[in-house]
C-alpha atoms as one frame of an Amber mdcrd trajectory, in Angstrom:
protein
  61.309  79.882  62.160  64.614  78.149  60.700  66.230  81.242  62.333  64.652
  80.250  65.289  65.571  76.610  65.122  69.367  77.255  64.239  69.480  79.588
  67.392  68.311  77.376  69.386  70.625  74.727  67.716  73.584  76.936  68.454
  72.659  77.573  72.026  71.754  73.809  72.735  75.633  73.394  71.156  77.383
  76.623  72.733  75.871  74.236  76.277  76.873  71.155  75.381  80.466  72.560
  75.076  80.192  74.516  77.900  79.032  71.924  80.206  81.887  69.280  78.381
  84.573  70.984  78.736  83.471  71.869  82.057  83.868  68.824  83.752  86.804
  67.294  81.266  88.412  70.952  83.518  88.029  69.853  86.699  89.648  66.205
  85.797  93.031  67.499  84.102  93.169  70.430  87.090  93.534  69.528  90.979
  91.212  71.262  93.453  92.945  74.575  94.122  93.349  77.320  97.094  93.195
  80.885  97.265  94.899  82.435  99.918  95.231  86.370 101.018  98.501  87.187
 102.561  97.863  91.597 104.628 101.105  92.554 103.534 100.269  95.252 106.015
  99.889  92.393 108.627 103.061  91.479 108.170 105.115  94.279 107.775 103.504
  95.645 111.072 104.332  92.144 112.874 107.445  91.018 111.928 110.928  91.665
 113.150 112.668  93.691 111.172 109.474  95.961 111.368 109.159  96.053 114.466
 113.296  97.479 114.900 113.668  99.504 112.156 109.917 101.947 113.892 111.983
 101.396 117.576 115.291 103.026 115.640 113.253 105.972 114.211 111.284 106.740
 116.421 113.860 107.141 118.287 116.014 108.942 116.317 112.017 110.849 115.882
 112.352 111.770 119.491 115.994 113.211 119.630 115.519 114.883 116.391 112.673
 116.539 118.052 114.662 117.179 121.720 116.833 118.693 119.871 115.349 120.980
 118.358 113.292 122.277 121.602 116.243 122.386 123.352 117.554 124.479 120.438
 114.309 126.637 120.401 114.678 128.063 124.019 118.820 128.750 123.075 117.388
 131.359 120.952 114.009 132.326 122.850 116.263 132.577 125.839 118.875 134.594
 123.612 116.079 137.063 122.243 115.547 137.890 126.210 118.166 138.718 126.902
 118.866 141.063 123.611 115.403 142.662 124.231 117.291 142.879 128.451 120.313
 144.862 126.573 117.594 147.256 123.967 118.269 149.869 127.411 121.604 149.017
 128.356 123.307 149.460 125.212 123.274 152.285 122.474 120.931 152.250 120.092
 123.672 151.246 117.445 124.960 148.843 118.817 121.744 147.314 119.744 120.243
 147.442 116.064 123.451 145.398 115.912 123.192 142.793 117.901 119.786 142.548
 116.225 120.345 141.846 112.823 122.570 139.411 114.162 121.091 137.276 115.779
 118.366 138.081 112.736 120.546 135.557 110.785 121.512 133.467 113.871 117.477
 133.272 113.259 116.934 132.890 110.136 120.110 130.660 109.781 118.358 128.267
 112.675 114.849 127.995 111.610 117.019 126.482 107.571 118.402 124.289 109.468
 115.120 123.805 111.987 113.150 123.405 108.353 116.402 121.122 106.795 116.344
 118.567 110.005 112.091 118.203 109.916 112.642 117.348 106.006 115.549 114.653
 106.342 113.473 113.202 108.924 110.066 113.063 106.773 112.288 111.797 103.922
 113.793 109.079 106.356 111.043 108.053 107.645 109.217 107.799 103.806 112.315
 105.377 103.169 111.849 102.989 106.425 108.300 102.512 105.027 109.724 101.553
 101.956 112.588  98.875 102.399 110.037  97.491 104.676 108.130  96.811 101.918
 110.560  95.701  99.762 111.707  93.161 102.316
């Protein structure tokens, strides 16, 4: 019974202390407001973000057009080589085919490099906009 009385007494003091401190806290501090800032909205609607996006889209479009033109050129060269196969000697055709394969490998690595650089530029643009 004594333990229960001590427990009730301790609980009553705790409640009184919390109520009293809550009342004092309200008197000492002004009302505060909480605001939520949507950074994605700011980054997508700001002038800098719109300008950077426009510039990046232009670079991306130019790179894609360049790759499409180069793909077309490589395909035309391949078709010419196939047409020449029946006209030229087998040894000469084999040399031209090897040269074409080397050129094709170099082109594919350059193409991958351009696409990789474009992807890196895109990530850099995102980070630059977030840092502003």
